[in-house]
Each structure stands twice: as C-alpha cells, then as structure tokens.
C-alpha positions as CSV (number, residue, x, y, z in Angstrom):
1,X,0.0,0.0,0.0
2,X,2.9,2.3,0.7
3,X,4.1,1.8,-2.8
4,X,0.6,2.9,-4.1
5,X,0.7,5.9,-1.8
6,X,4.0,6.9,-3.3
7,X,2.6,6.5,-6.8
8,X,-0.5,8.6,-5.9
9,X,1.8,11.3,-4.5
10,X,3.8,11.3,-7.7
11,X,0.6,11.4,-9.7
12,X,-0.7,14.3,-7.6
13,X,2.6,16.2,-8.2
14,X,2.3,15.8,-11.9
15,X,-1.4,16.8,-11.9
16,X,-0.7,19.8,-9.8
17,X,1.9,21.0,-12.4
18,X,-0.6,20.3,-15.2
19,X,-3.3,22.2,-13.4
20,X,-1.0,25.2,-12.8
21,X,0.0,25.3,-16.5
22,X,-3.6,25.0,-17.6
23,X,-4.5,27.9,-15.3
24,X,-1.8,30.0,-16.9
25,X,-3.1,29.1,-20.4
26,X,-6.6,30.0,-19.3
27,X,-5.4,33.4,-18.3
28,X,-3.6,33.9,-21.5
29,X,-6.5,35.3,-23.6
30,X,-7.1,38.0,-20.9
31,X,-3.4,38.9,-20.8
32,X,-3.3,39.2,-24.6
33,X,-6.5,41.2,-24.6
34,X,-4.9,43.6,-22.1
35,X,-1.9,44.0,-24.4
36,X,-4.2,44.6,-27.4
37,X,-6.3,47.1,-25.4
38,X,-3.2,49.1,-24.5
39,X,-2.3,49.4,-28.1
40,X,-5.8,50.3,-29.2
41,X,-6.0,53.0,-26.5
42,X,-3.1,55.0,-27.8
43,X,-4.3,54.5,-31.4
44,X,-7.7,56.0,-30.3
45,X,-5.9,59.0,-28.7
46,X,-4.0,59.5,-32.0
47,X,-7.3,59.4,-33.9
48,X,-8.7,62.1,-31.6
49,X,-5.7,64.3,-32.3
50,X,-6.1,63.8,-36.0
51,X,-9.8,64.8,-35.8
52,X,-8.8,67.9,-33.8
53,X,-6.3,68.9,-36.4
54,X,-8.7,68.3,-39.2
55,X,-11.4,70.3,-37.5
56,X,-9.0,73.3,-37.0
57,X,-8.0,73.1,-40.7
58,X,-11.6,73.0,-41.7
59,X,-12.5,76.0,-39.6
60,X,-9.5,77.8,-41.0
61,X,-10.7,77.1,-44.6
62,X,-14.2,78.3,-43.7
63,X,-12.8,81.6,-42.3
64,X,-10.6,82.0,-45.4
65,X,-13.6,81.6,-47.6
66,X,-15.6,84.1,-45.5
67,X,-12.6,86.5,-45.8
68,X,-12.7,86.2,-49.5
69,X,-16.4,86.8,-49.6
70,X,-16.1,90.0,-47.5
71,X,-13.3,91.3,-49.8
72,X,-15.5,90.7,-52.8
73,X,-18.4,92.5,-51.1
74,X,-16.2,95.5,-50.3
75,X,-14.9,95.6,-53.9
76,X,-18.4,95.6,-55.2
77,X,-19.4,98.3,-52.7
78,X,-16.5,100.5,-53.9
79,X,-17.6,100.1,-57.5
80,X,-21.1,101.3,-56.5
81,X,-19.7,104.4,-54.8
82,X,-19.8,106.4,-58.1
83,X,-23.5,105.8,-58.5
84,X,-24.4,107.4,-55.1
85,X,-26.0,110.8,-55.6
86,X,-26.7,112.2,-52.1
87,X,-24.3,112.9,-49.2
88,X,-26.5,111.0,-46.8
89,X,-26.4,107.9,-49.0
90,X,-22.6,108.4,-49.4
91,X,-22.0,108.6,-45.6
92,X,-24.1,105.4,-45.0
93,X,-22.2,103.7,-47.8
94,X,-18.8,104.6,-46.3
95,X,-20.0,103.2,-42.9
96,X,-21.0,100.0,-44.6
97,X,-17.5,99.7,-46.2
98,X,-15.9,100.5,-42.8
99,X,-17.9,97.8,-41.1
100,X,-16.9,95.3,-43.7
101,X,-13.3,96.2,-43.3
102,X,-13.5,95.7,-39.5
103,X,-15.1,92.3,-40.3
104,X,-12.0,91.5,-42.4
105,X,-9.8,92.4,-39.4
106,X,-11.8,90.1,-37.1
107,X,-11.7,87.2,-39.6
108,X,-8.0,87.6,-40.1
109,X,-7.5,87.4,-36.3
110,X,-9.6,84.3,-36.2
111,X,-7.6,82.8,-39.1
112,X,-4.3,83.5,-37.2
113,X,-5.7,81.8,-34.1
114,X,-6.8,78.8,-36.1
115,X,-3.4,78.6,-37.8
116,X,-1.7,78.4,-34.4
117,X,-4.2,75.9,-33.2
118,X,-3.7,73.7,-36.3
119,X,0.1,73.9,-36.0
120,X,0.0,73.0,-32.3
121,X,-2.4,70.1,-33.1
122,X,-0.1,68.9,-35.9
123,X,2.9,68.9,-33.6
124,X,0.9,67.1,-30.9
125,X,-0.2,64.6,-33.5
126,X,3.4,63.9,-34.7
127,X,4.5,63.3,-31.1
128,X,1.6,60.9,-30.6
129,X,2.4,59.1,-33.8
130,X,5.9,58.4,-32.5
131,X,4.3,57.2,-29.2
132,X,1.9,55.0,-31.1
133,X,4.6,53.4,-33.1
134,X,6.6,52.6,-30.0
135,X,3.5,51.1,-28.4
136,X,2.8,49.0,-31.4
137,X,6.3,47.7,-31.3
138,X,6.2,47.1,-27.6
139,X,2.8,45.4,-27.6
140,X,3.7,43.4,-30.7
141,X,6.8,42.0,-29.0
142,X,4.9,41.3,-25.8
143,X,2.1,39.6,-27.7
144,X,4.6,37.4,-29.4
145,X,6.2,36.5,-26.0
146,X,2.7,35.5,-24.6
147,X,1.9,33.4,-27.6
148,X,5.3,31.7,-27.3
149,X,4.7,31.2,-23.6
150,X,1.3,29.6,-24.4
151,X,2.9,27.2,-26.9
152,X,5.6,26.2,-24.4
153,X,3.0,25.6,-21.8
154,X,1.0,23.3,-24.1
155,X,4.2,21.5,-24.9
156,X,5.0,21.1,-21.2
157,X,1.5,19.7,-20.6
158,X,2.0,17.2,-23.4
159,X,5.2,15.9,-21.8
160,X,3.6,15.8,-18.4
161,X,0.7,13.8,-19.7
162,X,3.2,11.2,-21.0
163,X,4.9,11.1,-17.6
164,X,1.5,10.9,-16.0
165,X,0.4,8.0,-18.1
166,X,3.4,6.0,-17.1
167,X,2.7,6.6,-13.4
168,X,-1.0,6.0,-13.6
169,X,-0.9,2.8,-15.7
170,X,0.1,0.4,-12.9
171,X,-2.6,1.7,-10.5
172,X,-5.7,-0.4,-9.7
173,X,-8.7,0.9,-11.5
174,X,-10.7,1.4,-8.3
175,X,-8.0,3.3,-6.6
176,X,-7.4,5.4,-9.7
177,X,-11.1,6.3,-10.1
178,X,-11.2,7.2,-6.4
179,X,-8.2,9.5,-7.0
180,X,-9.8,11.1,-10.0
181,X,-13.0,11.7,-8.2
182,X,-11.2,13.4,-5.3
183,X,-9.1,15.4,-7.7
184,X,-12.3,16.8,-9.2
185,X,-14.2,17.4,-5.9
186,X,-11.3,18.6,-3.8
187,X,-10.1,21.5,-5.9
188,X,-7.3,19.6,-7.7
189,X,-5.9,18.1,-4.5
190,X,-6.7,14.5,-4.0
191,X,-4.1,13.8,-1.3
192,X,-3.2,15.6,1.9
193,X,-0.3,15.3,4.3
194,X,-1.2,14.3,7.9
195,X,1.0,16.3,10.3
196,X,0.6,16.6,14.1
197,X,-2.8,14.9,13.8
198,X,-4.0,17.6,11.4
199,X,-5.0,17.2,7.8
200,X,-3.2,19.8,5.9
201,X,-5.8,19.7,3.2
202,X,-8.6,21.1,5.4
203,X,-6.7,22.0,8.6
204,X,-9.1,19.7,10.7
205,X,-8.1,17.3,13.4
206,X,-7.5,13.6,12.5
207,X,-8.8,11.1,15.0
208,X,-5.9,9.0,16.5
209,X,-7.2,5.7,15.0
210,X,-6.9,7.2,11.6
211,X,-3.2,8.0,12.3
212,X,-2.7,4.4,13.4
213,X,-4.2,3.1,10.2
214,X,-2.0,5.4,8.1
215,X,1.1,4.2,9.9
216,X,0.0,0.5,9.5
217,X,-0.2,1.2,5.7
218,X,-2.6,-1.7,5.0
219,X,-5.2,0.4,3.3
220,X,-5.9,3.9,2.0
221,X,-7.1,6.3,4.7
222,X,-9.2,9.3,3.9
223,X,-9.7,12.4,6.0
224,X,-13.1,12.2,7.7
225,X,-13.7,15.9,7.0
226,X,-12.5,16.6,3.4
227,X,-12.1,12.9,2.3
228,X,-8.7,13.4,0.8
229,X,-6.3,10.5,0.9
230,X,-4.0,11.0,3.9
231,X,-0.3,10.3,4.0
232,X,2.7,10.9,6.3
233,X,5.8,12.9,5.5
234,X,7.9,9.8,5.8
235,X,6.4,6.8,4.0
236,X,8.0,3.5,5.1
237,X,9.3,1.3,2.4
C-alpha cells in the first residue's frame, strides 16, 4: 500500500503541475487582450488628435472663404460708390464699407488663431504618432512573447501527460477512479499530508485511530472531514 501511496503522491505532483500550467493558459487570452487594449487606447488617442487637427484646418478654410467673400463684397461696394447721388447715402455707404473692413480684421485674427491651433495640433499629432509606433512595437513583442509562452505551456503539458500515463498505468482501476473523483471534488488536491494529527488539506483534526491506520499502511485512509487520501511525510518502504 505504501508503494501505491508513493505512486499517488507522484501522480498528484504531476497533476498539480498540469493544473498550474492550464490555469496559466486559461489566463492567456485576458493577458493578450490587455496588451491589445493598451495598443488600441493609444491609437484611439491619436485618432482624436487627427480629428482635432482636421477640425482646426476645416474651420481655417471656412474663415478664409468668409474673408474672400467680404473682400469681394467690399470691392463691389466701392464700385457702386460712383453711383451714389446724395451725401447722406454716401456717408451710409462709407460706414458699410468701414464695417466690412472691420469684419475683415476680425476674420484675419480668427484665421491666425486657427493657424496656431492647427500647427499645435499637428505637432501634438506627430509626437503621438511616435508614441503609437513605440507602443505598437512594444505590444507586438509582448504579444509574441505571450503566444510563445502559451505554446511552451502546451508542450510542457503534453510531456507531463506522457509522464502521468506511465505513473497511472500500474494503479488499480478502483484506486485510480477514487483519486480522479477526489481530484475533481477537492479543488485539484486528492491527497493531503497528515501532520501533528492535522489534515493539511482542510486543517481539521484527524482522530488517532486514523493515524494508526496510516502508519500501518494496509489500506488507504481518507480524512473524515474533506475525504482526501492521507499520507505521512515519511512513508515507510
């Protein structure tokens, strides 16, 4: 029986390693998603800057068109000056021209402001493009590392399964099925060490008669609380 316990302990060690690697694989999609999300975040920030620069450029073009329209209007008004017959009409006409010229000045100020805004946005965009490129390179390398890690974990599991098969093959079917059932119901830990009359699987007291049975080693002994198969640190034989 002690030989069987040793086999079960070895099997448990292999299964623990397999479970750990599977947990890492299960977390891999989230880790990759976080990497992709980081890249997409900076790309989205760049897109906002591009839109900001485009909006400033569009506003500038609109103001330039408005400036041209006012200049044409002033030009037409000056042409009409010669047709004015009364002084009152002439004075009103001059005021209209003056008002339009002030409008030109205001539009020119707006254009200068928009030019500065567009230039600043362009510089900010160029800096962000560099940052995005660096982030793409960084996340691309990190994604590749994670994919390589996932492949290596799968390869490790394949090797552990081969090792597991060799250890599990000699076990009695009934004992093996008991082990598998406990592995499933006891959170991946079918065996637990008995130490100082405590089950280290559930931290509950083990009755003395169970300890005696473990030492005798004539049959498998399960914890009366968590049902894990109990074993001692030093297994005779």
